[in-house]
VMD Tcl script that draws the C-alpha trace (Angstrom):
set ca {
  {-43.25 14.56 -4.87}
  {-45.74 14.77 -7.72}
  {-48.68 15.11 -5.34}
  {-46.82 17.81 -3.40}
  {-46.25 19.81 -6.60}
  {-49.93 19.56 -7.57}
  {-51.09 20.52 -4.09}
  {-48.60 23.38 -3.96}
  {-49.95 24.81 -7.25}
  {-53.54 24.39 -6.05}
  {-52.93 26.19 -2.73}
  {-51.05 28.94 -4.53}
  {-53.95 29.46 -6.97}
  {-56.39 29.54 -4.03}
  {-54.30 32.26 -2.36}
  {-53.65 30.10 0.69}
  {-49.84 30.23 0.36}
  {-47.35 32.44 -1.45}
  {-44.87 31.44 -4.12}
  {-42.11 32.00 -1.55}
  {-43.38 29.24 0.75}
  {-40.83 26.48 1.29}
  {-42.14 22.93 1.78}
  {-40.41 20.48 4.12}
  {-41.51 16.84 4.32}
  {-42.37 15.79 7.88}
  {-41.62 12.29 9.09}
  {-43.61 10.06 11.39}
  {-47.02 9.99 9.76}
  {-47.97 6.54 8.50}
  {-51.27 7.37 6.84}
  {-51.27 10.92 5.49}
  {-48.79 13.23 3.79}
  {-47.52 16.01 6.04}
  {-45.35 19.04 5.27}
  {-44.08 22.03 7.18}
  {-44.75 25.20 5.19}
  {-42.19 27.87 5.90}
  {-43.57 31.13 4.56}
  {-45.51 34.15 5.80}
  {-46.83 31.82 8.48}
  {-45.09 28.74 9.84}
  {-47.66 25.98 9.21}
  {-48.22 22.27 9.04}
  {-50.08 21.07 5.96}
  {-51.69 17.64 6.22}
  {-53.13 15.95 3.13}
  {-55.49 13.14 4.09}
  {-55.19 10.05 1.94}
  {-57.88 7.42 1.45}
  {-57.16 4.48 3.73}
  {-58.66 1.17 4.68}
  {-60.70 1.21 7.84}
  {-58.57 0.90 10.97}
  {-60.44 -0.14 14.14}
  {-58.17 1.90 16.41}
  {-57.13 4.92 14.37}
  {-59.77 6.50 12.20}
  {-58.68 8.97 9.55}
  {-61.43 11.61 9.59}
  {-60.16 15.06 8.59}
  {-63.38 16.80 9.66}
  {-63.06 15.31 13.14}
  {-59.49 16.55 13.51}
  {-60.47 20.02 12.35}
  {-63.45 20.08 14.73}
  {-61.19 19.07 17.61}
  {-58.62 21.75 16.79}
  {-61.37 24.40 16.63}
  {-62.76 23.23 19.97}
  {-59.31 23.16 21.59}
  {-58.16 26.49 20.14}
  {-56.72 28.62 22.93}
  {-56.63 25.75 25.43}
  {-52.88 25.10 25.19}
  {-53.62 21.47 24.40}
  {-53.38 21.27 20.59}
  {-52.03 23.34 17.69}
  {-53.95 26.40 16.51}
  {-56.03 25.62 13.39}
  {-55.40 27.75 10.30}
  {-57.45 26.38 7.37}
  {-59.40 23.33 6.33}
  {-60.21 22.77 2.66}
  {-61.30 20.06 0.34}
  {-59.03 19.83 -2.68}
  {-59.04 17.64 -5.80}
  {-56.31 15.59 -4.07}
  {-58.11 15.09 -0.75}
  {-58.94 17.04 2.38}
  {-56.23 19.39 3.64}
  {-55.84 20.64 7.19}
  {-53.41 23.41 7.99}
  {-52.45 24.44 11.50}
  {-49.72 26.43 13.21}
  {-46.37 24.66 13.40}
  {-45.26 24.00 16.97}
  {-41.56 24.69 17.33}
  {-40.15 22.15 19.73}
  {-39.11 18.56 20.02}
  {-40.82 15.23 20.35}
  {-41.57 14.45 23.99}
  {-39.24 11.89 25.55}
  {-39.36 12.23 29.34}
  {-41.24 13.72 32.32}
  {-44.48 11.75 32.47}
  {-45.91 14.34 34.87}
  {-46.33 16.83 32.00}
  {-48.12 14.20 29.91}
  {-50.36 13.30 32.84}
  {-51.24 16.97 33.38}
  {-52.05 17.36 29.68}
  {-54.28 14.26 29.71}
  {-56.16 15.59 32.75}
  {-56.79 18.89 30.94}
  {-58.05 16.98 27.88}
  {-60.37 14.85 30.01}
  {-61.79 17.95 31.69}
  {-62.35 19.74 28.38}
  {-65.80 19.56 26.82}
  {-65.95 17.38 23.75}
  {-67.14 18.59 20.36}
  {-70.51 17.27 19.24}
  {-70.60 15.11 16.13}
  {-67.48 13.05 16.82}
  {-67.59 9.28 16.99}
  {-68.50 8.00 20.41}
  {-66.60 5.11 21.94}
  {-68.49 3.08 24.47}
  {-67.19 2.94 28.02}
  {-69.21 -0.16 28.86}
  {-66.94 -3.05 29.84}
  {-68.71 -5.49 27.51}
  {-68.27 -3.10 24.54}
  {-64.61 -2.47 25.33}
  {-63.96 -6.21 25.46}
  {-65.96 -6.82 22.25}
  {-63.96 -4.17 20.36}
  {-60.72 -5.72 21.61}
  {-61.82 -9.18 20.52}
  {-62.78 -7.87 17.05}
  {-59.27 -6.47 16.65}
  {-57.63 -9.61 18.05}
  {-59.61 -11.79 15.61}
  {-57.76 -10.12 12.72}
  {-54.45 -11.56 13.96}
  {-52.97 -14.94 13.14}
  {-54.02 -17.80 15.44}
  {-50.78 -17.87 17.45}
  {-51.00 -14.21 18.49}
  {-54.81 -14.29 18.77}
  {-54.75 -17.20 21.23}
  {-51.98 -15.64 23.35}
  {-53.91 -12.36 23.66}
  {-57.28 -13.98 24.34}
  {-55.70 -15.98 27.18}
  {-54.47 -12.83 28.90}
  {-57.55 -10.70 28.15}
  {-58.57 -9.13 31.47}
  {-62.05 -8.52 32.71}
  {-62.81 -4.85 32.24}
  {-64.95 -2.90 34.65}
  {-65.84 0.75 34.68}
  {-68.36 2.86 36.51}
  {-67.44 6.09 34.71}
  {-69.20 6.13 31.34}
  {-69.78 9.87 31.03}
  {-68.54 11.01 27.58}
  {-65.14 12.69 27.61}
  {-62.79 13.90 24.89}
  {-60.32 11.13 24.06}
  {-57.33 11.33 21.71}
  {-56.79 7.55 21.20}
  {-53.14 7.83 20.05}
  {-51.10 9.48 22.81}
  {-47.59 8.35 21.84}
  {-44.26 10.24 22.01}
  {-44.42 11.09 18.28}
  {-47.70 12.96 18.81}
  {-46.47 14.93 21.83}
  {-44.53 18.10 21.00}
  {-42.74 19.99 23.76}
  {-42.18 23.62 22.80}
  {-41.73 26.99 24.43}
  {-45.44 27.14 25.30}
  {-45.44 23.70 26.93}
  {-46.58 20.26 25.81}
  {-49.05 19.96 22.90}
  {-50.77 16.96 21.35}
  {-51.09 16.62 17.57}
  {-52.94 14.17 15.26}
  {-56.49 14.56 16.54}
  {-58.24 12.68 13.71}
}
mol new
graphics top color blue
foreach p $ca { graphics top sphere $p radius 0.5 }
foreach p [lrange $ca 0 end-1] q [lrange $ca 1 end] { graphics top cylinder $p $q radius 0.2 }
display resetview
């Protein structure tokens, strides 16, 4: 709550929000602090916290902002509002999507993923290799961080990976129900970092 109060004062002094803005803690995020700001605009405010490196889920605020800018108007992601660096960490603000967490109808998710794959990707983002040997190597690096029991079980079932399609495409890397919001405008994907 202390960090929220400091950030609230900072954003107020910067003229980003008004004193009438009401802050609501959002649940679900494991890495960053997220609030819904109910004021002149209905926004999400995400404060990025310093984290240890995670081989699957990077926490790069600039990458998320770049993705939101690139996807603006595509009906794939929320509309970006502001990105700023504060004394407390990077802050990304985007339009709140009124709706509920996705829970059924895989066809809508499939259609959204096809639109993402067909969308051009922003330059400057990290590039994940599509080469089978690289995919397997990344998997083995992650597996090696587990205890021996789990590591050995996973190595024994590790499939051979083959792919002929290595053209770069935009990839979210964390398409889970908690990041899929179904609202009046359709299905949207959040958490693009």
